[in-house]
N, CA, C, O and the ligand as a Tripos MOL2 file, in Angstrom:
@<TRIPOS>MOLECULE
protein
  241   239    61     0     0
PROTEIN
NO_CHARGES

@<TRIPOS>ATOM
      1 N         103.6510   83.5280   99.9710 N.3       1 MET1
      2 CA        102.9250   84.7480  100.2030 C.3       1 MET1
      3 C         102.8670   84.8750  101.8930 C.2       1 MET1
      4 O         102.2020   84.0950  102.5770 O.2       1 MET1
      5 N         103.6460   85.9480  102.4360 N.am      2 PRO2
      6 CA        103.6650   85.8030  103.8090 C.3       2 PRO2
      7 C         102.4610   86.8370  104.3970 C.2       2 PRO2
      8 O         102.3700   87.9620  103.9060 O.2       2 PRO2
      9 N         101.6250   86.4450  105.3730 N.am      3 VAL3
     10 CA        100.4340   86.8480  105.9370 C.3       3 VAL3
     11 C         101.0670   87.2360  107.1940 C.2       3 VAL3
     12 O         101.8910   86.5090  107.7500 O.2       3 VAL3
     13 N         100.6720   88.4500  107.6840 N.am      4 TYR4
     14 CA        101.0550   89.0200  108.9160 C.3       4 TYR4
     15 C         100.0900   89.4580  109.9180 C.2       4 TYR4
     16 O          98.9870   89.7640  109.4650 O.2       4 TYR4
     17 N         100.2570   89.5580  111.1830 N.am      5 GLU5
     18 CA         99.0040   90.3060  111.9440 C.3       5 GLU5
     19 C          99.6930   91.4850  112.5220 C.2       5 GLU5
     20 O         100.8980   91.5000  112.7740 O.2       5 GLU5
     21 N          98.8630   92.4860  112.7240 N.am      6 PHE6
     22 CA         99.2400   93.6860  113.1800 C.3       6 PHE6
     23 C          98.1360   93.9860  114.4500 C.2       6 PHE6
     24 O          96.9470   93.6960  114.3140 O.2       6 PHE6
     25 N          98.6010   94.5220  115.5380 N.am      7 GLU7
     26 CA         97.7350   95.1120  116.4580 C.3       7 GLU7
     27 C          98.1060   96.4280  116.6980 C.2       7 GLU7
     28 O          99.2540   96.8090  116.4680 O.2       7 GLU7
     29 N          97.1470   97.2370  117.1860 N.am      8 CYS8
     30 CA         97.1340   98.6380  117.3160 C.3       8 CYS8
     31 C          97.0330   98.8510  118.9530 C.2       8 CYS8
     32 O          96.7920   97.9220  119.7240 O.2       8 CYS8
     33 N          97.2300  100.0630  119.3140 N.am      9 GLU9
     34 CA         97.3740  100.2350  120.7190 C.3       9 GLU9
     35 C          95.9060  100.1180  121.3850 C.2       9 GLU9
     36 O          95.7990  100.3330  122.5930 O.2       9 GLU9
     37 N          94.6930   99.7570  120.5550 N.am     10 SER10
     38 CA         93.6290   99.7750  120.9880 C.3      10 SER10
     39 C          93.2030   98.2330  121.1520 C.2      10 SER10
     40 O          92.2390   97.8750  121.8290 O.2      10 SER10
     41 N          94.0030   97.4190  120.4810 N.am     11 GLY11
     42 CA         93.9720   95.9810  120.6060 C.3      11 GLY11
     43 C          93.1770   95.3750  119.5190 C.2      11 GLY11
     44 O          92.6290   94.2740  119.5720 O.2      11 GLY11
     45 N          93.1680   96.1650  118.5700 N.am     12 HIS12
     46 CA         92.5640   95.4620  117.3610 C.3      12 HIS12
     47 C          93.5020   94.9350  116.6600 C.2      12 HIS12
     48 O          94.5100   95.5710  116.3520 O.2      12 HIS12
     49 N          93.2480   93.4360  116.2420 N.am     13 VAL13
     50 CA         94.1360   92.7140  115.2500 C.3      13 VAL13
     51 C          93.6550   92.8280  113.7240 C.2      13 VAL13
     52 O          92.5280   92.5570  113.3070 O.2      13 VAL13
     53 N          94.8670   93.3350  112.9020 N.am     14 THR14
     54 CA         94.3190   93.2980  111.6750 C.3      14 THR14
     55 C          95.3050   92.1880  110.9020 C.2      14 THR14
     56 O          96.4850   92.0840  111.2370 O.2      14 THR14
     57 N          94.7810   91.4460  109.9440 N.am     15 GLU15
     58 CA         95.6140   90.5900  109.2000 C.3      15 GLU15
     59 C          96.0030   91.3240  107.8000 C.2      15 GLU15
     60 O          95.3060   92.1160  107.1660 O.2      15 GLU15
     61 N          97.0860   90.9260  107.5440 N.am     16 GLY16
     62 CA         97.2700   91.5960  106.2080 C.3      16 GLY16
     63 C          98.7050   90.9670  105.2440 C.2      16 GLY16
     64 O          99.7270   90.4430  105.6860 O.2      16 GLY16
     65 N          98.3980   91.1940  104.0910 N.am     17 LEU17
     66 CA         99.5410   90.7830  103.2370 C.3      17 LEU17
     67 C         100.5360   92.1870  103.1770 C.2      17 LEU17
     68 O         100.1070   93.1590  102.5540 O.2      17 LEU17
     69 N         101.5550   92.2390  103.6850 N.am     18 VAL18
     70 CA        102.5710   93.1690  103.4410 C.3      18 VAL18
     71 C         104.0370   92.9510  102.7030 C.2      18 VAL18
     72 O         104.3970   91.7910  102.4990 O.2      18 VAL18
     73 N         104.7390   93.8560  102.3710 N.am     19 LYS19
     74 CA        106.0730   93.3840  102.0420 C.3      19 LYS19
     75 C         106.7530   93.1200  103.1670 C.2      19 LYS19
     76 O         106.4950   93.6380  104.2540 O.2      19 LYS19
     77 N         107.8380   92.1320  102.9120 N.am     20 LEU20
     78 CA        108.8000   91.8850  103.8740 C.3      20 LEU20
     79 C         109.6130   93.0060  104.4370 C.2      20 LEU20
     80 O         110.2150   93.8060  103.7210 O.2      20 LEU20
     81 N         109.6090   93.0420  105.9640 N.am     21 GLY21
     82 CA        110.3120   94.2490  106.3580 C.3      21 GLY21
     83 C         109.3130   95.4520  106.8230 C.2      21 GLY21
     84 O         109.7270   96.4560  107.4010 O.2      21 GLY21
     85 N         108.1380   95.2530  106.5420 N.am     22 THR22
     86 CA        107.0570   96.1260  107.0330 C.3      22 THR22
     87 C         106.8520   95.9790  108.6280 C.2      22 THR22
     88 O         106.6010   94.8930  109.1510 O.2      22 THR22
     89 N         106.9770   97.0960  109.2920 N.am     23 LYS23
     90 CA        106.7900   96.8920  110.9720 C.3      23 LYS23
     91 C         105.5760   97.2140  111.3530 C.2      23 LYS23
     92 O         105.0260   96.5960  112.2640 O.2      23 LYS23
     93 N         104.9690   98.2560  110.6910 N.am     24 GLU24
     94 CA        103.9350   98.7540  111.1600 C.3      24 GLU24
     95 C         102.7270   99.1120  110.0210 C.2      24 GLU24
     96 O         103.1020   99.4280  108.8920 O.2      24 GLU24
     97 N         101.3360   99.0630  110.3120 N.am     25 VAL25
     98 CA        100.5080   99.6250  109.2980 C.3      25 VAL25
     99 C          99.4470  100.5690  110.0860 C.2      25 VAL25
    100 O          99.4560  100.7650  111.3020 O.2      25 VAL25
    101 N          98.6120  101.0640  109.2310 N.am     26 ASP26
    102 CA         97.5400  101.8800  109.9260 C.3      26 ASP26
    103 C          96.2680  100.9030  110.1110 C.2      26 ASP26
    104 O          95.7510  100.2750  109.1870 O.2      26 ASP26
    105 N          95.8840  100.8800  111.3520 N.am     27 CYS27
    106 CA         94.7100  100.0100  111.8890 C.3      27 CYS27
    107 C          93.5980  100.6130  111.0950 C.2      27 CYS27
    108 O          93.4050  101.8280  111.1420 O.2      27 CYS27
    109 N          92.6590   99.6090  110.1730 N.am     28 PRO28
    110 CA         91.6240  100.1400  109.5620 C.3      28 PRO28
    111 C          90.6360  100.5700  110.4610 C.2      28 PRO28
    112 O          89.7990  101.3640  110.0330 O.2      28 PRO28
    113 N          90.5880  100.2540  111.4410 N.am     29 LYS29
    114 CA         89.4190  100.3750  112.3820 C.3      29 LYS29
    115 C          89.4720  101.7190  113.2380 C.2      29 LYS29
    116 O          88.4620  102.3560  113.5400 O.2      29 LYS29
    117 N          90.7530  102.0690  113.5870 N.am     30 CYS30
    118 CA         90.9240  103.3690  114.1250 C.3      30 CYS30
    119 C          91.9340  104.2530  113.7500 C.2      30 CYS30
    120 O          92.0410  105.3560  114.2870 O.2      30 CYS30
    121 N          92.7240  103.8420  112.8270 N.am     31 ASN31
    122 CA         93.7780  104.6950  112.1660 C.3      31 ASN31
    123 C          94.8470  104.8400  113.1440 C.2      31 ASN31
    124 O          95.5620  105.8400  113.0920 O.2      31 ASN31
    125 N          94.9970  104.1010  113.8750 N.am     32 GLN32
    126 CA         96.2600  104.0760  114.8670 C.3      32 GLN32
    127 C          97.3500  103.4230  113.9960 C.2      32 GLN32
    128 O          97.0560  102.8990  112.9220 O.2      32 GLN32
    129 N          98.5700  103.4570  114.4510 N.am     33 LYS33
    130 CA         99.7030  102.6130  114.0980 C.3      33 LYS33
    131 C          99.5240  101.0930  114.6580 C.2      33 LYS33
    132 O          99.3420  100.8310  115.8470 O.2      33 LYS33
    133 N          99.5850  100.3770  113.8740 N.am     34 ALA34
    134 CA         99.2880   98.9540  114.5020 C.3      34 ALA34
    135 C         100.6500   98.2740  114.0380 C.2      34 ALA34
    136 O         101.1060   98.3450  112.8960 O.2      34 ALA34
    137 N         101.2050   97.6240  115.0810 N.am     35 LYS35
    138 CA        102.5020   96.9250  114.9780 C.3      35 LYS35
    139 C         102.3240   95.3690  114.7040 C.2      35 LYS35
    140 O         101.3500   94.6920  115.0320 O.2      35 LYS35
    141 N         103.4450   94.9460  114.0470 N.am     36 LYS36
    142 CA        103.4440   93.6580  113.6880 C.3      36 LYS36
    143 C         103.5460   92.7750  114.8450 C.2      36 LYS36
    144 O         104.3520   93.0450  115.7350 O.2      36 LYS36
    145 N         102.7630   91.6910  114.9160 N.am     37 ILE37
    146 CA        102.9630   90.6770  116.0680 C.3      37 ILE37
    147 C         104.0110   89.5480  115.4220 C.2      37 ILE37
    148 O         104.2240   89.3040  114.2340 O.2      37 ILE37
    149 N         104.5450   88.9930  116.5210 N.am     38 ILE38
    150 CA        105.6580   88.0470  116.2040 C.3      38 ILE38
    151 C         105.1280   86.9860  115.0760 C.2      38 ILE38
    152 O         103.9700   86.5830  115.1870 O.2      38 ILE38
    153 N         105.8150   86.5950  114.1620 N.am     39 SER39
    154 CA        105.5300   85.6670  113.2270 C.3      39 SER39
    155 C         105.2160   84.3580  113.5330 C.2      39 SER39
    156 O         104.4750   83.6180  112.8870 O.2      39 SER39
    157 N         105.9040   84.0740  114.6960 N.am     40 LEU40
    158 CA        105.5060   82.7090  115.1460 C.3      40 LEU40
    159 C         103.9430   82.5450  115.3470 C.2      40 LEU40
    160 O         103.3330   81.5580  114.9370 O.2      40 LEU40
    161 N         103.3350   83.6330  116.0330 N.am     41 CYS41
    162 CA        101.9580   83.7150  116.4090 C.3      41 CYS41
    163 C         101.0310   83.5280  115.0680 C.2      41 CYS41
    164 O         100.0080   82.8450  115.1040 O.2      41 CYS41
    165 N         101.4490   84.1510  113.9600 N.am     42 ALA42
    166 CA        100.8640   84.2700  112.6510 C.3      42 ALA42
    167 C         100.7910   82.8850  112.2180 C.2      42 ALA42
    168 O          99.7080   82.5510  111.7380 O.2      42 ALA42
    169 N         101.8400   81.8780  112.2920 N.am     43 PHE43
    170 CA        101.8180   80.5330  111.8400 C.3      43 PHE43
    171 C         100.8530   79.8170  112.6780 C.2      43 PHE43
    172 O         100.1760   78.9760  112.0870 O.2      43 PHE43
    173 N         100.6550   79.9730  113.9050 N.am     44 GLU44
    174 CA         99.8760   79.0960  114.9740 C.3      44 GLU44
    175 C          98.3400   79.5430  114.4240 C.2      44 GLU44
    176 O          97.4730   78.6850  114.2520 O.2      44 GLU44
    177 N          98.1030   80.9320  114.1760 N.am     45 LEU45
    178 CA         96.6800   81.2850  113.9330 C.3      45 LEU45
    179 C          96.4020   80.8670  112.5650 C.2      45 LEU45
    180 O          95.2650   80.4800  112.2950 O.2      45 LEU45
    181 N          97.3450   80.9010  111.6320 N.am     46 LYS46
    182 CA         96.7910   80.3680  110.2050 C.3      46 LYS46
    183 C          96.3230   78.9790  110.2400 C.2      46 LYS46
    184 O          95.3920   78.5930  109.5340 O.2      46 LYS46
    185 N          97.1330   78.0230  111.2750 N.am     47 GLY47
    186 CA         96.5500   76.7720  111.1420 C.3      47 GLY47
    187 C          95.2200   76.6590  111.9490 C.2      47 GLY47
    188 O          94.3940   75.7940  111.6570 O.2      47 GLY47
    189 N          95.0360   77.4730  112.8880 N.am     48 GLY48
    190 CA         93.6390   77.4300  113.6890 C.3      48 GLY48
    191 C          92.4640   78.1990  112.9440 C.2      48 GLY48
    192 O          91.2670   78.1540  113.2270 O.2      48 GLY48
    193 N          93.1120   78.9510  111.8770 N.am     49 GLY49
    194 CA         91.9680   79.4060  110.8560 C.3      49 GLY49
    195 C          91.4570   78.2360  110.0540 C.2      49 GLY49
    196 O          90.2720   78.2320  109.7230 O.2      49 GLY49
    197 N          92.2060   77.3030  109.7350 N.am     50 TRP50
    198 CA         91.7940   76.6070  108.8420 C.3      50 TRP50
    199 C          90.7110   75.5660  109.6660 C.2      50 TRP50
    200 O          89.5730   75.3100  109.2730 O.2      50 TRP50
    201 N          91.1390   75.2100  110.4960 N.am     51 TYR51
    202 CA         90.0660   74.2600  111.4660 C.3      51 TYR51
    203 C          88.8990   75.3290  111.7300 C.2      51 TYR51
    204 O          87.7490   74.9050  111.6130 O.2      51 TYR51
    205 N          89.0650   76.5310  112.0370 N.am     52 ALA52
    206 CA         87.8890   77.3760  112.6030 C.3      52 ALA52
    207 C          86.8590   77.2360  111.2690 C.2      52 ALA52
    208 O          85.6730   76.9140  111.3420 O.2      52 ALA52
    209 N          87.4190   77.4780  110.3370 N.am     53 ASP53
    210 CA         86.6650   77.4450  109.0810 C.3      53 ASP53
    211 C          86.0470   76.2300  108.8820 C.2      53 ASP53
    212 O          84.9460   76.2230  108.3320 O.2      53 ASP53
    213 N          86.5390   75.2520  109.2160 N.am     54 GLY54
    214 CA         85.7790   73.7840  108.7460 C.3      54 GLY54
    215 C          84.7490   73.6500  109.8640 C.2      54 GLY54
    216 O          83.6990   73.0900  109.5480 O.2      54 GLY54
    217 N          84.8720   74.0460  111.0340 N.am     55 TYR55
    218 CA         83.9540   73.9140  112.0690 C.3      55 TYR55
    219 C          82.7110   74.8630  111.7070 C.2      55 TYR55
    220 O          81.5860   74.3660  111.6780 O.2      55 TYR55
    221 N          82.8770   76.0270  111.4720 N.am     56 SER56
    222 CA         81.9090   76.9860  111.0640 C.3      56 SER56
    223 C          81.1160   76.5600  110.0410 C.2      56 SER56
    224 O          79.8860   76.6070  110.0730 O.2      56 SER56
    225 N          81.9350   76.0420  108.9040 N.am     57 SER57
    226 CA         81.0030   75.6000  107.7710 C.3      57 SER57
    227 C          80.2990   74.2610  107.9050 C.2      57 SER57
    228 O          79.4150   74.0040  107.0890 O.2      57 SER57
    229 N          80.5630   73.4960  108.7300 N.am     58 SER58
    230 CA         79.9620   72.2490  109.0840 C.3      58 SER58
    231 C          78.8350   72.4360  110.0960 C.2      58 SER58
    232 O          77.9970   71.5470  110.2480 O.2      58 SER58
    233 N          78.7990   73.4740  110.7300 N.am     59 LYS59
    234 CA         77.7450   73.5180  111.7210 C.3      59 LYS59
    235 C          76.4810   74.0730  111.1360 C.2      59 LYS59
    236 O          75.3620   73.7880  111.5640 O.2      59 LYS59
    237 N          76.7460   74.9620  110.0300 N.am     60 LYS60
    238 CA         75.7150   75.4130  109.5010 C.3      60 LYS60
    239 C          74.9840   74.5740  108.4220 C.2      60 LYS60
    240 O          73.9630   75.0080  107.8900 O.2      60 LYS60
    241 ZN         92.5540   99.9080  115.9390 Zn       61 ZN61
@<TRIPOS>BOND
     1     1     2 1
     2     2     3 1
     3     3     4 2
     4     3     5 am
     5     5     6 1
     6     6     7 1
     7     7     8 2
     8     7     9 am
     9     9    10 1
    10    10    11 1
    11    11    12 2
    12    11    13 am
    13    13    14 1
    14    14    15 1
    15    15    16 2
    16    15    17 am
    17    17    18 1
    18    18    19 1
    19    19    20 2
    20    19    21 am
    21    21    22 1
    22    22    23 1
    23    23    24 2
    24    23    25 am
    25    25    26 1
    26    26    27 1
    27    27    28 2
    28    27    29 am
    29    29    30 1
    30    30    31 1
    31    31    32 2
    32    31    33 am
    33    33    34 1
    34    34    35 1
    35    35    36 2
    36    35    37 am
    37    37    38 1
    38    38    39 1
    39    39    40 2
    40    39    41 am
    41    41    42 1
    42    42    43 1
    43    43    44 2
    44    43    45 am
    45    45    46 1
    46    46    47 1
    47    47    48 2
    48    47    49 am
    49    49    50 1
    50    50    51 1
    51    51    52 2
    52    51    53 am
    53    53    54 1
    54    54    55 1
    55    55    56 2
    56    55    57 am
    57    57    58 1
    58    58    59 1
    59    59    60 2
    60    59    61 am
    61    61    62 1
    62    62    63 1
    63    63    64 2
    64    63    65 am
    65    65    66 1
    66    66    67 1
    67    67    68 2
    68    67    69 am
    69    69    70 1
    70    70    71 1
    71    71    72 2
    72    71    73 am
    73    73    74 1
    74    74    75 1
    75    75    76 2
    76    75    77 am
    77    77    78 1
    78    78    79 1
    79    79    80 2
    80    79    81 am
    81    81    82 1
    82    82    83 1
    83    83    84 2
    84    83    85 am
    85    85    86 1
    86    86    87 1
    87    87    88 2
    88    87    89 am
    89    89    90 1
    90    90    91 1
    91    91    92 2
    92    91    93 am
    93    93    94 1
    94    94    95 1
    95    95    96 2
    96    95    97 am
    97    97    98 1
    98    98    99 1
    99    99   100 2
   100    99   101 am
   101   101   102 1
   102   102   103 1
   103   103   104 2
   104   103   105 am
   105   105   106 1
   106   106   107 1
   107   107   108 2
   108   107   109 am
   109   109   110 1
   110   110   111 1
   111   111   112 2
   112   111   113 am
   113   113   114 1
   114   114   115 1
   115   115   116 2
   116   115   117 am
   117   117   118 1
   118   118   119 1
   119   119   120 2
   120   119   121 am
   121   121   122 1
   122   122   123 1
   123   123   124 2
   124   123   125 am
   125   125   126 1
   126   126   127 1
   127   127   128 2
   128   127   129 am
   129   129   130 1
   130   130   131 1
   131   131   132 2
   132   131   133 am
   133   133   134 1
   134   134   135 1
   135   135   136 2
   136   135   137 am
   137   137   138 1
   138   138   139 1
   139   139   140 2
   140   139   141 am
   141   141   142 1
   142   142   143 1
   143   143   144 2
   144   143   145 am
   145   145   146 1
   146   146   147 1
   147   147   148 2
   148   147   149 am
   149   149   150 1
   150   150   151 1
   151   151   152 2
   152   151   153 am
   153   153   154 1
   154   154   155 1
   155   155   156 2
   156   155   157 am
   157   157   158 1
   158   158   159 1
   159   159   160 2
   160   159   161 am
   161   161   162 1
   162   162   163 1
   163   163   164 2
   164   163   165 am
   165   165   166 1
   166   166   167 1
   167   167   168 2
   168   167   169 am
   169   169   170 1
   170   170   171 1
   171   171   172 2
   172   171   173 am
   173   173   174 1
   174   174   175 1
   175   175   176 2
   176   175   177 am
   177   177   178 1
   178   178   179 1
   179   179   180 2
   180   179   181 am
   181   181   182 1
   182   182   183 1
   183   183   184 2
   184   183   185 am
   185   185   186 1
   186   186   187 1
   187   187   188 2
   188   187   189 am
   189   189   190 1
   190   190   191 1
   191   191   192 2
   192   191   193 am
   193   193   194 1
   194   194   195 1
   195   195   196 2
   196   195   197 am
   197   197   198 1
   198   198   199 1
   199   199   200 2
   200   199   201 am
   201   201   202 1
   202   202   203 1
   203   203   204 2
   204   203   205 am
   205   205   206 1
   206   206   207 1
   207   207   208 2
   208   207   209 am
   209   209   210 1
   210   210   211 1
   211   211   212 2
   212   211   213 am
   213   213   214 1
   214   214   215 1
   215   215   216 2
   216   215   217 am
   217   217   218 1
   218   218   219 1
   219   219   220 2
   220   219   221 am
   221   221   222 1
   222   222   223 1
   223   223   224 2
   224   223   225 am
   225   225   226 1
   226   226   227 1
   227   227   228 2
   228   227   229 am
   229   229   230 1
   230   230   231 1
   231   231   232 2
   232   231   233 am
   233   233   234 1
   234   234   235 1
   235   235   236 2
   236   235   237 am
   237   237   238 1
   238   238   239 1
   239   239   240 2
@<TRIPOS>SUBSTRUCTURE
     1 MET1         2 RESIDUE 1 A MET
     2 PRO2         6 RESIDUE 1 A PRO
     3 VAL3        10 RESIDUE 1 A VAL
     4 TYR4        14 RESIDUE 1 A TYR
     5 GLU5        18 RESIDUE 1 A GLU
     6 PHE6        22 RESIDUE 1 A PHE
     7 GLU7        26 RESIDUE 1 A GLU
     8 CYS8        30 RESIDUE 1 A CYS
     9 GLU9        34 RESIDUE 1 A GLU
    10 SER10       38 RESIDUE 1 A SER
    11 GLY11       42 RESIDUE 1 A GLY
    12 HIS12       46 RESIDUE 1 A HIS
    13 VAL13       50 RESIDUE 1 A VAL
    14 THR14       54 RESIDUE 1 A THR
    15 GLU15       58 RESIDUE 1 A GLU
    16 GLY16       62 RESIDUE 1 A GLY
    17 LEU17       66 RESIDUE 1 A LEU
    18 VAL18       70 RESIDUE 1 A VAL
    19 LYS19       74 RESIDUE 1 A LYS
    20 LEU20       78 RESIDUE 1 A LEU
    21 GLY21       82 RESIDUE 1 A GLY
    22 THR22       86 RESIDUE 1 A THR
    23 LYS23       90 RESIDUE 1 A LYS
    24 GLU24       94 RESIDUE 1 A GLU
    25 VAL25       98 RESIDUE 1 A VAL
    26 ASP26      102 RESIDUE 1 A ASP
    27 CYS27      106 RESIDUE 1 A CYS
    28 PRO28      110 RESIDUE 1 A PRO
    29 LYS29      114 RESIDUE 1 A LYS
    30 CYS30      118 RESIDUE 1 A CYS
    31 ASN31      122 RESIDUE 1 A ASN
    32 GLN32      126 RESIDUE 1 A GLN
    33 LYS33      130 RESIDUE 1 A LYS
    34 ALA34      134 RESIDUE 1 A ALA
    35 LYS35      138 RESIDUE 1 A LYS
    36 LYS36      142 RESIDUE 1 A LYS
    37 ILE37      146 RESIDUE 1 A ILE
    38 ILE38      150 RESIDUE 1 A ILE
    39 SER39      154 RESIDUE 1 A SER
    40 LEU40      158 RESIDUE 1 A LEU
    41 CYS41      162 RESIDUE 1 A CYS
    42 ALA42      166 RESIDUE 1 A ALA
    43 PHE43      170 RESIDUE 1 A PHE
    44 GLU44      174 RESIDUE 1 A GLU
    45 LEU45      178 RESIDUE 1 A LEU
    46 LYS46      182 RESIDUE 1 A LYS
    47 GLY47      186 RESIDUE 1 A GLY
    48 GLY48      190 RESIDUE 1 A GLY
    49 GLY49      194 RESIDUE 1 A GLY
    50 TRP50      198 RESIDUE 1 A TRP
    51 TYR51      202 RESIDUE 1 A TYR
    52 ALA52      206 RESIDUE 1 A ALA
    53 ASP53      210 RESIDUE 1 A ASP
    54 GLY54      214 RESIDUE 1 A GLY
    55 TYR55      218 RESIDUE 1 A TYR
    56 SER56      222 RESIDUE 1 A SER
    57 SER57      226 RESIDUE 1 A SER
    58 SER58      230 RESIDUE 1 A SER
    59 LYS59      234 RESIDUE 1 A LYS
    60 LYS60      238 RESIDUE 1 A LYS
    61 ZN61       241 GROUP 0 **** ****
């Protein structure tokens, strides 16, 4: 299940599940076109997200 990140011209980053080959989506925040960020970044952020979740849940 590929998760991709998209960034619009205003710098909003959107995470989403999209079909393979999708190059851009509509930014949910400003409705501009958001372009896909390089997949390597997505892998890194995915790993970081796990850690971030662990930290935030243990803090509270
Ligand atoms: Zn936007």
